[in-house]
N, C-alpha and C positions, 0 to 999 in steps of 0.2 A: 529503472524507471523513476527512482526517487532522487538519485544523487549524481547524475551523469555530468553535470556542468557546475563550475564554481563561478559565482558572481564576483567579478574582480574587485569591486570597491568594498563590498560588505563581507565577502568571504563565505557567504552562505551557499550551500549546494542546492541545486534544483535539478529536476530530471524531466524526462519526457512526459510524465504525468501532468505536471504543471503546464508544460508547453501545449500538449494536446488539449488540455482543459480550456485553452483560449478559443478553440473552435467550438462554437455553440452547438450543444446537443451531441453531435457525432464524437467530438473530442473526449467527452466524459465517458462515453460508452467504450471507445477504443482504449482509454486509460484503465478502465475496469477489467478488461480481458486478462492482462497479466496477473492481476489480483485474484481473479477467478481460477486461473491456472494454479496459483500457489495453494489456494484452498483445496482444489481437486487433488493435488499431490499430497497435501497433508492428510486428506481422507484416505488416499491410497496407501499411505504409510501407517494407517491405523491410529491416527491421532485421536485422543479421547474427545467425546462430545463437547466437554467444557472448553477445551482448547479450540475446537472448530467453531464453537459459538463465539468465543472471544475474537478469533480471527475474522469471522463473518461480520461481527459488530464493527471492527476496525475498517473493513472494506465498505460496509454500509455507511458509516459516518463519512468516509472519504467520498463516496458517490453523492450522498445527500448534500453535504456542505460544499463539496467541490463543484457542484452544478450551479451554485449561485455565482452569477457573473462577477468577475473581478475579485470580490472578496473570497470566493471559492478558490481562485487560482493562488492567492496568497496563503490560504489555508492548506492547499495541497503541498506547498513548499515546506510548511511547518509540520504537518501531520505525518506524512511518509508512511502510509498504511502498509505498503508492500515491504518496506524495510522492517517495520514493526512485526509483521506477520512472519517473515523469514526468521527474525530473531526469536520469536516465540516458539516456532517449530524447532529451530536448532537447540534451544534450551531444553525442550521436551525430549528430543532425541538423545541429547547428552545425558540427561537424567535417567532415561530409560536404559541407556547403555551402561550407566553406572559411573560416569566421569563427572 
């Protein structure tokens, strides 16, 4: 959702999140769904409340600022809440496993 495509001239990656965000209203809701799934799975994996709160804040910031026309789409490219949240969850799971 965050890094599916590479912009040829700049080399920056963007994903479906930023593309869906171009569709007013509906796009931001559709882009939020994978983020909600990541949160649900983190909860299912018994992630601690603090981690879930941080992941929820990342998703909330993405939805709030991503809903601003045009500026929000640029923000989506930089923020990458889904990538951030997966990295947070992976780090937690590795630490819990002892690696």
